[in-house]
C-alpha positions in Angstrom: -44.9 -14.0 10.4 -42.1 -13.0 8.1 -41.4 -9.4 7.4 -41.5 -8.2 3.7 -38.2 -8.8 2.0 -36.7 -11.1 4.7 -36.8 -14.0 2.2 -34.7 -11.9 -0.3 -32.3 -11.0 2.5 -31.9 -14.6 3.4 -31.2 -15.5 0.0 -28.7 -12.8 -0.5 -26.9 -13.8 2.8 -26.8 -17.4 1.5 -25.1 -16.3 -1.7 -22.6 -14.3 0.2 -21.7 -17.2 2.5 -21.4 -19.4 -0.6 -19.1 -16.9 -2.3 -17.0 -16.8 0.8 -16.8 -20.6 1.1 -15.8 -21.0 -2.5 -12.6 -18.8 -2.1 -9.2 -20.5 -1.8 -8.3 -19.1 1.7 -5.0 -21.1 1.8 -3.9 -19.0 -1.1 -5.4 -15.6 -0.3 -4.4 -15.3 3.5 -0.7 -15.9 3.2 -0.5 -13.5 0.2 -2.4 -11.0 2.2 0.0 -11.2 4.9 2.9 -10.8 2.6 1.4 -7.7 1.0 0.5 -6.3 4.4 4.1 -6.6 5.8 5.5 -5.3 2.5 3.3 -2.4 2.6 4.0 -1.7 6.2 7.8 -1.7 5.5 7.3 0.7 2.6 5.1 3.2 4.3 6.7 3.0 7.7 10.0 3.9 6.0 8.4 6.7 4.1 6.9 8.2 7.4 10.3 7.6 9.2 12.1 9.7 6.5 9.5 12.4 6.9 9.8 12.4 10.7 13.6 12.5 10.5 13.5 15.6 8.2 11.3 17.6 10.7 12.7 20.3 12.6 11.2 22.2 15.6 8.1 23.3 13.6 5.7 20.4 13.5 3.4 22.2 11.1 6.0 21.7 8.3 5.3 18.1 8.2 2.0 18.5 6.6 3.3 18.9 3.0 5.8 16.0 3.3 3.4 13.7 5.0 0.8 14.3 2.2 3.4 12.9 -0.3 3.6 9.8 1.7 -0.1 9.4 2.1 -1.3 10.2 -1.5 -0.7 6.7 -2.9 -2.7 5.2 -0.1 -5.5 7.6 -0.6 -5.4 7.1 -4.4 -5.4 3.3 -4.1 -8.4 3.3 -1.8 -10.2 5.6 -4.1 -9.5 3.4 -7.2 -10.2 0.1 -5.5 -13.8 0.2 -6.7 -13.1 0.2 -10.4 -10.4 -2.5 -9.8 -13.0 -4.7 -8.1 -15.5 -4.0 -10.9 -13.1 -5.0 -13.6 -10.1 -6.9 -12.0 -8.6 -7.8 -15.3 -8.3 -4.2 -16.7 -5.1 -2.6 -17.4 -5.6 -0.2 -14.5 -5.9 -3.1 -12.1 -2.8 -4.8 -13.5 -0.6 -1.7 -13.4 -1.8 -0.8 -9.9 -1.2 -4.4 -8.7 2.4 -4.2 -9.8 3.2 -0.7 -8.8 4.7 -1.1 -5.2 3.0 2.0 -3.6 -0.5 0.6 -4.7 0.0 -3.1 -4.6 -0.4 -3.5 -0.8 -4.1 -2.3 -1.2 -4.9 -3.3 -4.7 -3.5 -6.9 -5.1 -5.2 -8.4 -2.0 -8.5 -7.1 -3.5 -7.7 -8.8 -6.8 -6.7 -12.1 -5.2 -10.4 -13.3 -4.9 -10.7 -13.0 -8.7 -7.6 -15.2 -9.3 -5.2 -13.1 -11.3 -2.6 -14.8 -13.4 0.3 -16.3 -11.4 2.9 -14.2 -13.2 1.2 -10.9 -12.1 1.1 -12.1 -8.5 4.8 -13.2 -8.5 5.9 -10.0 -10.4 4.0 -7.9 -7.9 5.5 -9.7 -5.0 9.1 -9.5 -6.3 8.7 -5.7 -7.0 7.0 -5.1 -3.6 9.9 -6.9 -1.8 12.6 -5.1 -3.7 10.9 -1.8 -3.2 10.5 -2.4 0.6 14.3 -3.1 0.8 14.9 0.1 -1.3 12.6 2.4 0.8 14.1 1.1 4.1 17.6 1.9 2.8 16.5 5.3 1.4 14.8 6.3 4.7 17.9 5.1 6.6 20.0 7.5 4.6 17.7 10.3 5.1 17.2 9.6 8.9 21.0 9.5 9.3 21.5 12.9 7.9 18.2 14.3 9.2 19.1 13.5 12.8 22.4 15.1 12.5 20.9 18.3 11.2 18.0 18.5 13.7 16.5 22.0 13.9 17.2 22.8 10.2 14.1 22.9 8.0 14.5 20.2 5.3 13.0 20.5 1.8 12.3 17.6 -0.5 15.2 18.6 -2.6 17.5 18.5 0.3 16.3 15.1 1.2 17.0 13.8 -2.2 20.5 15.3 -1.9 21.0 13.6 1.5 20.0 10.3 0.0 22.6 10.3 -2.8 25.4 12.5 -1.6 26.5 10.0 1.3 27.1 13.0 3.7 
């Protein structure tokens, strides 16, 4: 004896499996890996810069780490409207902006965005990853030398461009 609604659930499960089977996984999975690695380098370098600028008081890291976490939180919050309308200007802009693209563009790949958007997003992400690694290296170099001194965001910008 079937339970009420089990035929509907079976039908919905079948539709889900059909949708999954219709995806171009040979295209999606390598791009997903690229966005994962690019996002990892960007956010790891941001958190390395925050860690290098910390002194003895670990409580001071809260304000700086929130600056690094805000784009991740915002992109997770805005992923629903992007999935509902993957061709919107919000979706396009967030796919290209390097702090949002590691989360947003993999979600859009199932909807087959134009190739130029994917390529532009990849170039911007790769360039930004290189830039953020360089930036955090500069901050890390000075931050480690000045261990124990409380660093502000203004000082971190000064460390980046002064070459001290």
